[in-house]
N, C-alpha and C positions, 0 to 999 in steps of 0.2 A: 544365433539364430540363422536359419537359412533362408535365402528368398527365392530360391528354385527348387523345383523335387528334384532332379537328376543331382546336385550337388547333395542335397539331403539323403537319397538313398544309396548314394556312392559312400557317404560317411557311415550309416549305420551299417552297409554291407560290410566295413572293415572291422567291425565288433562282433568276430565270429568266434573268435579262442577266448577259451577259459580254460584254467589249470584245472578246475573241478567239475564234474558233473554233478551239479548240487541245485536245490530249490531254496535254500536257506534264505539268499539275500533277497530273492525276488519275493518271497514269500512275506518278507519284512517289509520289502517297499509296499507291498497289497495292503499289508496290516496299518501301515502308516498313513495311506490313503484312505482307511476307512473300509477297505475290502469291498468295494464298488462292485465286483462280480458277483458277489451273493446276491444281487438284486435280479440277475439274469435267469431265465429258464433255461437251462442248458442239457443238450446231448453231448455227451463225451466220448470219443471214439477211438480206440487204441488198436494196434494189432501189428503184425508184420507186414504185410499187405492186404490191399482191399479198403484202406481206412477212407481215402480221398473218394472213391467210387461209391461207397456206402454212405458217407456224408452228403454227396449230392443226389443220391437217390432219396434221400430224407427231405433234402431241402426243395427238391423240386416236387414232392407231393404235397409237402406242407405249403408251398407256394401256389400250387395249384388249387389247394382245399380253403384258400382267402387268408393264409396267415403271412405275416411278415417275419420272413427267416433270415437269419444273419447265418454266414458259412464263413469261418475260419479254417484256411489248408495251407500246407506248405510242401515241397517248395512251389514257386510259381513257375508257370509254363510259358508264359508271354512277357507279362510285366508284373513288378512289385506288386502294384493296385490289385492284381487278381486274389491275392492272399486273403482280401476284405471283401465280402461280396454281401449284397442284400437283394433278395429276390434274383440272384443270378447276377446283379450287376455290380462291376468293380468298383470301389472306393474312387473319387474323383481325385486328380493331382492336386486340386485346391485344399480338399478336406485331409488327404494325406499328409501334405506338407504342414499343415497346420497343428496335426497331432502328432507328427515327429518333433515338432518344436516344443509340443507341451511336454515331451518327455526328457529334454535335454537336462533340464535341472538335475533329473535322478541319475544320469549316465554314470558320473564318477563314483557317486557315493555308494550307488549299489552294485558297480561293476556289471553296468548291464548289458549283455550280448544282442545282438541283432534280432533273435528270435523272441528274447524276452522284451524288447523295445515292440516288436509286432504283436506280441500276446497282450501286452498293456492298450497298445492302439485299437485291437479289435474288440477288447472289451469294452474300452471309452466309446467308441463309435456304434456298437450296437446297443449301448444305454441310451445315447444321446438321440439313436435313431427309433428308438422304443420299438425294438423287435418282439416279435411274439416269443420267436424260440431262437436260441444261437447254439450252433452246431460248430462244436471245436474238435479239430482233428490233432491227435497229439502228434509232437514234432519226433520225440525219439523217447522209446521205452513208456513211460507213462507215471511211475512213481515218481521221479525226480525232474520230470519234465515241466517247463515252465507252464504249459496250460494246466497243470494241476492244482493250480490255486482255485481253479473253478470247482462248483460242487454241481456234476451232473445228476438231474434228476433221473436220467436213464444214461446208463454206461455199456457200450458195447467193446467187444473184443473180437474182431473180425477175424484173424488167423494168428497162429503161432509158428515161427520157423527161425531158421539160424541166420541172424544177421545182428550187427552191431555188437558182437559177443563181447569186444572189451571193454564194454558198459554195461551190457546185460546180463551175463552168464554164459556159460557152456555148454546148459543143458536145457531142453525145452521146458523142463519144471522152473529152472533160475528165471527163464525170460518170460515164461508166463506170470510169475510172480511179481516181476515189474510191470508188465502190462496192467496185471489186476490191480496195481495201486493207484488206479482212478478211480477204483470203488469206494465210495464212501457210505458211513451209516446211513440206511433207508433208500439208498438208490435201488432202483429198478435195472438189473443187469441181463443182457443178452449177449450170447456167443455164438459163431458158426464153429468154434474150435470142437473137434470130435474125437482128437487123439487122447487116449486115456491119460498119459502124464502130465501134460498141461492143462487138461479140462480138470483134473482131480485138484491141482493147486487152485484154478479159478474156483472151485465148487469150494474149497476149504476157506478161502478168502470171503466169499460171499457168506459163509455160514459164521466166520467170526465177526462180519460187519452186520449179520442181521437182513442181509439181502436177497430178495427172490432172485433165483437164476432160471432164464429160459433158454435151453440149448436149441438152436435150429438146426436140423439137419438137412442140409441143402445139396446132399445126393440125388439130384432129382435129372431124369433124363428130358433132353429138349430137341426141338426139331428145327431145321434152317431154312429159310426161306428168304433167298438173296442174301441181303446184307441185315436181315432181321432175324431173330431167334425167339422161340414161342417155347413156354414150359407150363405144365399145371402146378398150381401151389395154391393150398386151402380153397381148393372148389374153383379158384379163378384161372382161366387163361391168360397168362402173362406175357406180354410182347416187349422184347428189350431191342433197342437199336444198337443191337453190338451182338457179333457172332462167337465173341470170346466166351468160352465155357466157365471162366471164374467169375464172369458176371451173375452169372446164376447165384452164387453163393452170397454175393455183395447184395445184391437186389432182393432176396428172399429174407436175409437179414434184415434190410431197411423195412420190407413189407411187414414181418413179424413186430418189428418194434414199433410201428405205426398202430398196428392193431392192439397191442398191449397198451400204449398212450391212448387210444381211444377208448379200450375197456376200462381204464383208470379214471374216465371222463376229462381227459386234459386237452383232448384235440376230437373234432368232428370231421368226417369226410364221408363221401358215397363211395360206392365201388369203381363208379365212372372215373372221380376226381384220382382214386388211387391208381387205376390202370393208366390213364392220361399221363401223370406225374412220371410214373416208372417209365413209360415209353418213350417221352420225350425229354429223360435225363440224359443228356450227352458229355462224357467227361474226357475231355481233350488228351491227347498223349496215350490213350489206353484202347488198342488196339483200332486206333484211328485210319480210317481209309483217306490218305491224302491225295491219292489218284488211282483211278479206275483203270484208266488205259494211258499210260501202263501202269499195272497195280503196284501201288506203294504203301505200305502199311507200317506207321510207326506205333511202338509199344514202349513204355517205362519200364520193363521188367529190370529192375535195377539190383535185384540179389537171386541168390540160387532158388529160394521157393518161389521168386515172381516169375524167373526164366521157365520153372518147371510148370507151373501153370499155364505160360504163354504156350509151350511146346503143345500142350493137351488141344489146340484151339488151332493147329496149323493144317491137318491131314485133307482138308477139303480145299486148300487153296490151290490154284493152278501151278502147275511145275513148268520149268525148273524153280525152285524155291532158294533164292540167293539172300543170306544175312549178313547185314555190315553191322558189327558189335563195337560199342566202347563201353568202359566202365571206370568206376573209381578204384585207385589201389588198393583201399580196405576192404575189398569184396572178396569172395571166393572164386574170383574168375576162372580158373582153373575149370571147376566143377561146370560153371554157367557156359563157358566156352563148349566143354565137351558135351553138354546136352543139345548145344545149337547145331554144333557139328554131325549130332546122329539124324537129326531131323531135316537139316539142309542139304541142297546139292552143292553148295558152294558156300565160302564164308570168308568174310572180308573183316579184318580188324582195322580200325581207325583211332582217332583220338581228336581231343577238344581242349580249348583253353581253359582250364579250371584248375585251383592249384592241388586239386587232391586227385586229378584224373591220372589214369594209369596211362604210360607211353604204349603206342602202339607194337614196338618191336617187342617190350617186355610181356604184352597181353599175348601174341603170338608165338611167342617163343617156345618150341616144342611142339607144336602143332600144326597141322597140315591145312594152313589157311594163307590168304593173301594179306599182306602186312601194306596198308596204304594210310600213311598218317595224315595227308590232306584229307578232310571230308568230303569236300567237292570233288576230287579226284575219286576216291572211293565210291560216291555216288554215281558219276557217269560210268565208272567201270561195273559198278552194281547194275545199272540200267542197260547196259551193253551184253550182260552174261545173263540177264532175267528175261531176254525178249519172250513174249506170250506167256510169261511164268508171273513169278511175284517176287518183289522186291521189299524185305522186312528188315526194317532199321530198329535197333532194340539196346537196351542196357540203361547206363544213368539216366535220371529223369535232368538232369542238367545238360546231356548230351541232347537227348531228344528235343530240349527247348532250345539249343541251338540249331538242331536239324531243321525244326520247323521253321524258325525263322529264316533258313536258309531256303527252303523249297518253296514255303507261301510267301510269296514277296507281295 
């Protein structure tokens, strides 16, 4: 038993490696516990990118409409508690310590990883707090992810792109099949995926499971006003507290989902509550403006599709645009870096302390970039090079978490 939250989190954080990517043991544990997760009303969200933002839009509107909404996301940006939120308030240290201690008897018997422990804690916490709706973001993939012990009344697939291919497959169709593994018989399914190959796979899984599929076309024009963005959807003028174009996809998918839930009689909200909830939903680390003078933006574009989406939102930023980039070694960093070089006036590669982080020297090898391993040195250099312009810091979410802690004291 742990007596302080720091040692408890340190202990579970070490339980990250497993020989196989599977769900069998964790599903057995949940069955042995009586499958408590089945008592929750769940929204289950898979996708290569956009999961966290979409989950947060849903949470925000549900909360604004008077519902008690649980939100389970990963990884965390500030502290571990942020993975478990109810009405946007992270779990307390006391409660998190209590739940971690409750999981200890199962660690060895079921070979629990940190993410499985976190998933179990989220289920227990949301049940004990009697949430109306629990929003679960998939950790990796879908079919074999620990969150797939839940049954989503509504299942969402935000996007399909190449990432984690060693686990999910080397084609968009194979990746889509893994993501669509969250779909259960009778689930209502929505997706913003429009590419033919992955969409056909998602459609087939829905047919096999007898599920209604709604495809959201989020290719919607928008207009910018300062650091806000507006677009028209379903006859409503939607305002976002973000200028990132990719948030149109995520917010539109969330709005369509809420409308489907309303039509089914599961929730009730006014247009005003919907607009307010969407407008007030801020997701840290996603095109987040840390400072306006000088202009410093951070964005957790941690894979190739994420970087591509990010680059589509950079054209209106003040120049010169200087980018600091760092990533994990298992990502397609060459492709990511090439895209960033194409849109930036200057690129600096750096590194951070994490066992899967790529070394700056290897990251920048063969590219016309500055290699500055120390982030604080890279940051100071980036500021000096981007005077009157924009400093963009992007890459792994673990990197962005460290960056945020360094800059926001």
